[in-house]
C-alpha positions in Angstrom: 1.3 -3.0 -14.3 2.2 -3.3 -10.6 5.2 -5.5 -11.4 7.1 -2.3 -12.5 6.9 -1.0 -9.0 10.1 -1.7 -7.1 8.1 -1.8 -3.8 5.6 -4.3 -5.2 8.2 -6.4 -7.0 10.2 -6.8 -3.7 7.0 -7.9 -2.0 6.3 -10.4 -4.8 9.7 -11.9 -4.2 9.0 -12.1 -0.5 5.6 -13.7 -1.1 7.2 -16.3 -3.4 9.7 -17.1 -0.7 6.9 -17.6 1.9 7.3 -14.3 3.6 4.1 -12.3 4.5 4.3 -9.3 2.1 2.4 -6.1 2.4 3.8 -3.3 0.2 2.7 0.3 1.0 2.6 2.8 -1.9 1.8 6.5 -2.0 -0.1 7.8 -5.0 0.9 11.3 -6.1 1.0 13.4 -9.2 4.6 13.9 -10.4 3.8 17.3 -11.9 3.6 20.3 -9.7 4.4 18.8 -6.4 8.2 18.9 -6.5 9.5 17.3 -3.4 6.2 17.7 -1.5 4.7 14.2 -1.6 1.5 14.2 0.4 2.0 11.4 3.0 -0.7 12.7 5.4 -3.2 10.0 4.5 -0.6 7.2 4.8 0.5 8.6 8.2 -3.1 8.8 9.5 -4.5 5.6 8.0 -1.4 3.3 7.8 -1.8 1.5 11.2 -5.6 1.3 10.8 -5.1 -0.4 7.4 -2.3 -2.7 8.5 -3.6 -3.9 11.9 -6.3 -6.3 10.6 -3.8 -7.7 8.0 -1.0 -8.6 10.4 -2.8 -11.7 11.8 -5.1 -12.5 8.9 -4.6 -15.8 7.3 -3.1 -15.4 3.8 -3.0 -18.2 1.2 0.6 -19.2 0.5 2.5 -16.9 -1.9 -0.1 -14.1 -1.5 0.6 -10.4 -1.1 -1.7 -7.5 -0.3 -0.8 -4.2 -1.9 -1.9 -1.0 -0.1 -2.1 2.3 -1.9 -2.6 5.6 -0.1 -4.3 8.4 -2.0 -2.8 11.9 -2.4 -5.4 13.5 -0.2 -5.6 15.1 3.2 -6.3 12.5 5.9 -9.7 14.0 6.7 -10.7 13.7 3.0 -10.2 9.9 3.0 -13.7 8.4 3.5 -12.7 4.8 4.2 -10.9 1.7 2.9 -11.8 0.0 -0.3 -10.6 -3.6 -1.0 -10.3 -4.5 -4.7 -8.7 -7.3 -6.7 -5.7 -6.6 -8.9 
């Protein structure tokens, strides 16, 4: 349930207030990584994912949630759009 995510919950509040809201989340396994969260894919793909959304028309009270995988940037094969 994405409403338990603080990042997404804040974006939901923004969207309800009429503010364009695009939360960015990093997927990672909590076991075995310690403090080493793999942000490489987010760093490499972030601007490419956000750019087309910045000027895209959103319906009122809509948010788009972006999740980056815990993979090396070169292992990411593209962008997949899905409904929640």
